[in-house]
C-alpha positions, 0 to 999 in steps of 0.5 A: 386903240389909238393909231400911230401917225406915219411920218409923211416921208414914210407915206411918200416912200410907200406910194413909190414902192406901190408904183414900182410894181406897176401903174395903179389907179387912184383908188388902188393907191389910196386903199393900198396906202390907207389914206383918206381921199384928201390926204391921198390927193395932197400926197399925189400932187406933191410927188407929181410936182417933184416929178417922182410920179406922173398921172397918165390916162389909159383909155378912160382910166387914170393911172399913176406911174413912178418916174425914173427919178422916183425909182432912184429916190426909192432905191436910195431910201431903201439903202438908208433903211437897210443901213439904219433899220426901219425908220417908221 
């Protein structure tokens, strides 16, 4: 059975959604998104460059957090999805 490729924007919004609950480590995010490591790094770097997420260090652990701009974008996305229906 062939897997259907998700649009990048859906992956971006899924990453923001995962981070709304709490900061996550890279492995947790990667697994939660079902991405291979290179695609995860590419996605995280893009969202960081747009200041939608940020990478922090807690002790010796690297974690990602959603920024206020990322949370706002996710709220707007949810509004679109609720109005138009599932876009994936």
